[in-house]
N, C-alpha and C positions, 0 to 999 in steps of 0.2 A: 496765523493758526500753523501749526507746523503739520507739513503731508510726509506722509511715510512712502517712500521707496519703493513703486512697482515692481513684485516679483516676479519674472518669466514664468511663464506657465511649460510643465518640461514639454517638451514636444513627444506626442505620442505616437502619431503615424510616423511609418518608416518613411526616405524617398521613393521605392519603388511604388507603395499605394500615393502617397500625396499624387506625385507624375499621374499614375491613372486616375483619381480620380479628380485629379485640376483637368486635364484634358477630356475625360470624355463629360466633364459637364459645363464645358464651351463649346465642343461640339454637340450635345443636346443640347446648350443654349444656341448657338449660330443653327441650328435645324429645327427648333419654336424662331426664331425672329424669320427664319426663309419660309419657314410654313405658314407663320400667322402674313407675309407678306403675298404670297400666292395666292392664298384665301380673299384677303382684302380685294387682290387684285382683281383675281377672276372675278370676286362678285361688284367691283367696282366695274367690270366691263361688259357685265349679267343683264345688270343695271343700266347703262346707258343704251343695248342695245333692243333691252323693253321697254326702255322711254321715249324710241324710235321708233319703233310698234306702234305703241299706244301715240305719236302721232299721226303715224299715215291714217292709225284707225278711225282718229280726229278727224283728219279731214278727209276722208273716206263717209266719215256718218253723218259728218256735215254737211259733203257735197258744196264746197263754196261756192260754186254759183248761184245754186240752188236754193242754198241756206241765206247768201247776199237780198234774192228775189222776196223772201219771208215764204218759200214753200218747204214742205213735211220732208226730211231724208225720210230716203224710200226705204220700205221694211225688208226681212229678209225674203221674202217668198216674190220680191218686186221684178225678178230678173239679173237685181247681180246679182255678184260674186258670195259667194254664202263664205258668213265668218267665220272665221280662227277658231280653233277651239280653244279655250279657257279665255275665252275674248269677251264681253263686257259691254254693252251700250245702254243706252238709256236719253231720253228727251221730254224735256221738263219745261211746258208753254209758263205764257210769264204770266198767267193765274193761279201756277205751281199744279197744275193739272199734269199729270203723266201720260203724255201723250203714244208714247215706245217706251220699252224699255227688254232688257233682256240676257242671259249668259251663258252661251253655250258650252254642253259638257262637252268631254273627253269621246260620246257616243254621236255624238253631232245632233242633237237632241236641242233646242233651247228652251231655256226657262225663263219666265216672269223675274223681275226682281219683284221684294216684295216694298210695301210700303215702308218699312223701317230701314231697309238696306236704300232707299232710296231716297229720303232722309238724311242714311250721316253721308252719303256723295255730294249733296245740297248744302250743309251742313260744313267737312272738310273739304272739298275740294274746292278751290280758288279758280274759276274762269278766265287767267289766264294765260291760257295753251302749257302748263307748265308741270308735269306730271308727278304726284304725289302717292304718298301710299296711304291704305286706308284700310280698316280689317271692319267687314261688312260679316262678319259674323257667318253661322247655322255651317253649312257644309260648305261656301263658299271663300272661306277667311281672307288671307290679306291680297287686297290687288294692287299694280300703279293704277293710276286713273287720271285724265287729264280735263278740262272741263275748255267751254268757248262760247261766249252768250254773244247774239246782234237782235237785236231787233226785241228785246225780253225775251225768246225762249234761247234755252241752252241744255247744249249738248256735253252729253260724260264720255270718255271710250278711256277702256284700261283692258289691263293683260293682268293672270293671277300669275301673284310668284314664285304659286310652288312649284315650277319648277328651277328657277335659279335657287331655292331655298334646296329643294332633291340635288341641284348640282353644286352646292358647296357642303351639304353633310356629306353628301359620298364623298366628297373632294378631302374632306375630313377628317374619314376616319381612315382615308388612303394612306394619308397622308400618316394620320397619326399612327397605324398598322405596320406604313414602311420605314418612321421613325424608329418604334421599336425594336424593330429587326437591326437598321444598321446601327443603331447603341450599342444593342449587344455582340453583332459585330465587331465594332470600333473598343469597344472596350477589351473584348478577347482579344484582339489585334493589339493592343496596347500593354494587354499584360505581357504577353510574348514578346513585342516587340523594347518594353522597357526593363523586360527581366535578362534578356539579350546582351541591351547596352549597358545595364549596370555590372554585368558580370564581372569586369577588369578590377570596379569598383572595387567588388567584393573580396575578389582574390586580395586587393591593395588592406580590405580589411584587417583582412585574416590576417595577415603577417604583422597587422599594428598588435591584432589585438595576444599572439602568443609572446609578441615579442614583452606588450606588458606584464603576462604573467612570470617572466623572469625574475629572478633574484639577481639584483643589481646593485646592492648595501654594499656588499665585500665578499672578498675572495675572486678566484681566477674566472672570467664570465666572457662566454664566449658568444657572438650574437651569430646563429650561422643563415639564419632567415631572412630572405632578401625578397624582392616584389621581381617579377620574372622578366625576361628584357619585352617579351609582348606587351606587358602594361606598363612602360617606361618611355613611352613613343612620347618625344617631347612635344609635336605636333597636336598632339590631347589633351585635353585637362584631365584626363585621369589618367594618363602619360606621363602629364609634369607632378602629378602628385606623388606616382608612384616612382619616379626618378628623386626627386625630392625626401621621400621617406626614405631611400636608400644611401643618398646621401648623409641625409640625420643618422640612419643606423650607424653609416663605416666613420661618421664625426664620434661618436656614442664612443663604438669600439673600441677606436685609439687613444680617446680621453681617460677608459675602462682598464687598456692595457696598460697606460702610462699611472694611471692611479694604482693598479697593481704591481708594478714596477717601484714605482715610490716605495709602497709598501710593504713589500719587501723587503728592498735596499733599506731600507729605517727601522726594519725587523730585525735581518742580518746585522746590521747596526748595535742593534738596543742589545741582543741578542751575545754579542761576540765582546762588548764593554763589558755587559756583566760579568759575561764567563774570565775575561783577564782582571775586572779591578775587583774579582774574591780573595786572589791571593795576595795582593798586596792589603786590601784591607785585615784579613788575618793576617797578618806583618805585623799590621799596627797594631790590631790588638795582644797581639803577642806580647812584642818589645813594650806598650803601655802597663799590661801584666805584669810584667817580666821587672818592672821599673818600680812598681807599684809592691811586688814581693820583698823587695828586699831590703836589709835594715840600715841600706845608708842614708844617711843622716839626707831630707829636704826642706828648706823653705816650707811652708803653708803654701806660696802662690806656685813651687813647683808640685805639689803632690797635687792640687788640683785643673793642676794643667795636664799633668797625667791621668790624672780621673773623669777628663772631661774628654780626653782623646780617645778613654779605651770608651766612653758612653756611646759618643757620637760616631764611631771608628763600628759599634755595636747595632746602632740605628742605620747608619749607611751600609751595611754588610746586608740588612733588614729588608732595605730597599732596595739593594743589587736583587736578591733572591727575588723580592715580589715582579722586576721588573723581568728578571730570567723565565718567572714562572707563566708572563704573560705574554713573550715573547713566541714561550713556547706549542703555548695554546694556542694562539691566533695562526704558529705555521704548522696548526693538528698534531701534535704531535699525540699518539695514541696514549690515553690513560688503560690503566689495568682494568679489567671485568672480573670482579669477585662479585659475593654475594657479601651485602654487606648490611646487619643488622640497625635498622638507625635508629631504634629503640634506645637499643644499648648505647652508641651513639650519641645520641639527644643524654640521657643519665647521667654520662662519665662530660659532655659539655654543659651541663647545671652544676653536674660537683667545682671541675675543675672553674667554672665562675663565681661561681661561692667561696671558694679560698682564696683566690685573687679579688674581688673588690665586695668589700665586706660594706658598702656604703651602700650597696643595693637589696632590694629583696628578689631573690629569685627564689621564680617558680616553672614547675615541669605539669606540665601536662597530655599525658600519653593514655592510650586503652590499652587494655591487659592484654590484646593480641601483639606475636612481634613484628615489623614490618620489615619488609627486606626490600632492597635496591641491589642492580646489580650497578656496580661502581669501582672507582678506587675508593677504597677507604678512607685513606690519609688524605684527600679532594675533599672528602665532604666533610670532615670532620673541620678543614681548615675554612670553609665555608661558612658551618656552624659558629667557631668561631670568629669568624669575623662577623657575624649579623650578632653574636653577642658581645664582640668589644666595641662594634658600632653602636647598640646601646648605653652600653655601660660611658662610651669616650662624650658623645651627645647628649647627654640626660645627668637632670642634678640630682645631688646624693638622697637617698631616699626612694628613686621609684622603684615602681614591681615592674621586674621585665620576667612575663612566661615563655616558655619554651612550651608549642604546641605539636601533637604531632596526631595525624587521623589518616585513614585509607575514604579518599575518594574517588571512585570507579576501578578505574584502572591505574590511578594516580597514589604515589604518595605524596601526605600535604603537609610541610613543615612547617611553622609560622612560630615570628620573633614576634610579642607585642609588647610595647611599652607606656606606662603613662605619662612619659615625657609631657615638652611642651609641642611637639608635634614641628612637621618640615614646614615650610616656604613652599606654597604652590610654584612660585619661579625656580626654586629650589630644587625641588622634586623630580625637575622635566631633564636638569641633567645631574641628576646623585649618581647614575652609576659612571658617567664616566673618571676618565683616567685624572686626579689632582684633583677631581669634582672637593668643589669648600661649601663648605657650609654654615659657615659662623654667623651667618643671618639669622639663620633657623632654628641650630640647637648652640650650643653654648660644645666648644671645641677644643680639647687639649693642643698646645704645639707638640704634641708628638705623635701624630698621625700625620699619613703621607697622602693620603687622598686615592689609596689602591685597594683598599678592602674590598670593597663595596664591586668595586670593576671585575675584581680576584674573582667573585662571587657567583658575579654573573658569566664570568667564562668559563668558570669548573660546572656549574648549574648549565648550561647551554651547552658543551662540551659531553655532558651524561644526556642530553635530549630533552634537559626538563625546560621549566622558565621558572624569573624570578620577578615579582611584583610589590611594587608599594602601596600603602595606601592611610594616607595620614590625615588626621584634624586633631585642634589640639586638642588635650589629655591622651590621644590614643592614635599612636602608630602601630602599624603591622608590615613585616616584611613576608612574604606567604614564596614559599620556594615549591615547585611542582616537581619530582621526579616521576616518571615510569616505574611501577611496582613492580 
């Protein structure tokens, strides 16, 4: 059985909250343990003292010498010391007769125990002189009682647990109140302390966040943000993070500068080479046309060679013009800013396509209203022509190609839709790359240079717009959005 891997849950708490809550829980847990230990220790100590008093009372009530002789223990009024408040005494004869029993109230008066209470004593208390707890019910409650027996007579002595219970209850309330106050103070103090301690980390995070919003994919990029020196102390963890971030940003800046320099060198080389190649290519075409235009006799091989020279020179001139245009667009050469009627431009583009490619079915879908944009009319015509030519080149004969134009909010949307076989998803990701090849996705003429879509994207981007493609078998849509 295959077990699906567990996905980590997103961390919803900040580091500050985690530290404050975690430390507060530990403080509260430590205080609870300390309080419980204190209460248990105090209760144990109080019971030890109470048991000691019970044993002393038992020895006093029993009267070791007289008890050994079988005499009755002295009563409360026989001249001996008065019993302690809250103490209990009882003497039961061998035949079960209660010879004497009593409990001393808080006002010093002594009341006799009931038969039921004496019965509880004789049932629950062993006569091994070891104190144990027994609930006598009524107004007496729980007592700590010890018993002893000799010659058939049983003596009980005990002390009330009310004082011990009251002491432990009061201590519990005091510790709970003090613990609550201490916990609130600890949370407030921890919040301030953690907030102050994490400020350097927040400043480092702010620098990283600002840098993350920069566009680093193209153009000259200057990363001016750096972590301040106080937050780059290598002796602290946050300082090490800040110093490492500064080193990383410096490395990225050097890499971007090197990339920009390389791109500028390559762009300058392409522009210079394209510009220099235009003259010799024009000369080659001119000489080829001159040779073909003369009536001088030529062999078929010579005639075909001059014809191919002219054709290839023309194709190379077109490629050089495309490279020169891309180099100028990459260099940020400003375009003309005129009012361009996209509706008329779309009508002209479809008319030209119908005249040049009768193997396809061309359709136009535009609204009645004129849609205008600001830009370079010649370049925008080149965009539409490249998209239509792309549809013609990479789809079989009989394919229906529709040029649509509409307004969507503040944008003018121009789309070219064809019913061809579609584009391979693997190719669609690099469709706008220069010299991209889509042989596996659509039937491609050998005359394509692979620069048409990249030129269209560069022109649209220079106009502040965007171009996207959506393709499934039987429907491919290139959509151009321009600010209207």
